[in-house]
C-alpha positions in Angstrom: 90.0 108.2 110.4 92.0 105.9 108.1 95.5 104.6 108.5 98.0 102.9 106.2 100.5 100.4 107.7 103.5 99.7 105.5 106.0 97.1 106.5 108.5 94.4 105.5 109.4 91.3 107.4 112.0 88.6 107.0 111.0 85.9 109.6 107.5 87.1 110.6 108.3 89.2 113.7 107.7 92.6 112.0 104.6 91.2 110.3 103.2 90.1 113.7 103.9 93.6 115.2 102.3 95.3 112.1 99.2 93.0 112.6 99.1 93.8 116.3 99.2 97.6 115.5 96.4 97.1 113.0 94.4 95.3 115.6 94.9 98.1 118.1 93.8 100.7 115.6 90.8 98.7 114.4 89.7 98.2 118.0 89.7 102.0 118.3 87.5 102.4 115.2 90.2 103.2 112.7 89.9 102.0 109.1 93.2 100.3 108.5 95.0 99.2 105.4 97.9 96.8 106.1 100.4 96.1 103.3 103.8 94.9 102.5 106.2 97.6 101.3 106.6 96.2 97.8 102.8 96.6 97.3 102.3 99.8 99.2 100.9 102.9 97.5 103.3 105.7 96.8 100.5 108.3 97.0 99.6 108.8 100.6 96.9 111.4 100.1 94.1 109.0 101.1 95.5 108.4 104.6 95.5 110.6 107.7 97.9 108.3 109.6 100.8 106.3 108.0 102.7 103.8 110.1 105.9 102.4 108.6 107.9 99.4 110.1 110.8 97.2 109.2 113.3 94.9 110.9 116.7 96.3 111.8 119.5 94.8 109.6 123.1 95.9 110.1 122.1 99.0 112.1 119.6 100.2 109.4 116.9 99.1 107.0 117.2 95.9 105.1 119.1 96.0 101.8 119.1 93.4 99.0 122.3 91.9 100.5 120.8 91.5 104.0 117.6 90.0 102.5 119.8 87.4 100.8 121.5 86.8 104.1 118.1 86.2 105.6 117.6 83.4 103.0 120.8 81.8 104.1 119.8 82.0 107.8 116.4 80.5 107.1 118.2 77.6 105.3 120.2 76.8 108.4 118.3 74.1 110.3 120.0 75.0 113.6 118.4 78.5 113.5 114.8 77.2 113.2 113.7 80.3 111.2 111.0 80.4 108.5 111.4 82.9 105.8 108.3 85.1 105.0 107.0 84.5 101.5 107.9 88.0 100.2 111.0 88.5 102.3 113.2 89.1 99.2 110.8 91.6 97.6 111.5 95.3 97.6 111.1 96.7 101.1 110.6 99.9 103.0 114.0 101.3 101.8 112.8 101.1 98.2 109.2 102.2 99.0 110.5 105.4 100.7 112.3 106.3 97.4 109.0 106.6 95.6 106.7 108.1 98.2 104.8 111.1 97.1 103.8 113.3 100.0 100.4 114.8 99.1 98.2 116.1 101.9 99.4 116.1 105.5 99.3 112.6 107.0 100.8 112.0 110.4 103.6 109.5 110.5 104.7 106.9 113.1 107.5 104.4 112.6 108.5 101.2 114.3 111.2 98.6 114.0 112.0 95.2 115.3 115.5 94.8 116.6 117.6 92.6 118.9 117.2 93.1 122.6 120.7 94.4 123.1 121.9 98.0 123.7 120.9 100.2 120.8 124.5 101.1 120.0 125.2 97.5 119.0 121.9 96.7 117.2 121.1 100.0 115.5 117.6 101.0 114.7 115.6 100.9 111.5 113.4 103.7 112.8 116.1 106.2 112.3 116.5 105.3 108.6 112.7 105.3 108.1 112.4 108.7 109.7 115.3 110.0 107.6 113.7 108.7 104.4 110.4 110.4 105.3 112.1 113.7 106.1 113.6 113.6 102.6 110.0 113.7 101.4 109.3 116.6 103.8 107.3 114.5 106.2 107.6 114.7 109.9 107.5 111.6 112.1 105.3 112.1 115.2 106.5 109.1 117.1 108.6 105.9 116.9 109.3 102.8 118.9 111.2 99.6 118.7 109.9 96.1 119.4 112.4 93.6 120.6 113.4 90.1 119.6 115.8 87.8 121.4 119.1 86.6 120.1 117.4 83.7 118.4 115.2 86.1 116.5 112.0 85.5 118.4 109.7 88.3 119.6 110.0 88.8 123.3 106.9 88.0 125.3 104.5 90.8 125.5 105.7 92.7 122.4 102.5 92.1 120.5 100.4 93.4 123.4 102.8 96.4 123.6 102.2 97.0 119.9 98.4 97.1 120.3 98.8 99.6 123.2 101.2 101.7 121.2 98.7 101.8 118.4 95.9 103.0 120.6 98.2 105.8 121.8 98.4 107.0 118.2 94.8 107.9 118.1 95.0 111.1 120.2 97.5 112.6 117.6 95.9 115.6 115.9 94.7 113.9 112.8 93.6 116.1 109.9 
């Protein structure tokens, strides 16, 4: 079985979750390709499982404006945030616009979002799933991984990501 993990990350939290998911899949014997969205293939025909993740910005997927705001946040020394090298590159939102659904891969999506009630934070998973449905894909499962209000992953989230990944294996993969 082979899997593609497509993600974008502003401050490293979503990248760390994507890496943990990749570790969980690799430990289960899955051949994994991990890539940032700006460099991800549009043709998914080579993959039996596609996992897509992004941070939640303003209740949805990052946009050019929210990516610019992330630069401003990272420049504020009181926030103690480090911007990822490709944080301003095209992300999951733009990748979804060009995806060609060939074959029948299974899809799972994840997001990172603030540890506050969903109604206040929103959830990038919904936007990812909607973008995939526009391409006639069905999402088998989704989950959110949480950051605190200082934008740090909560303790145990990377472990939870590895466990979530291992739970993707029993999906009926073609």
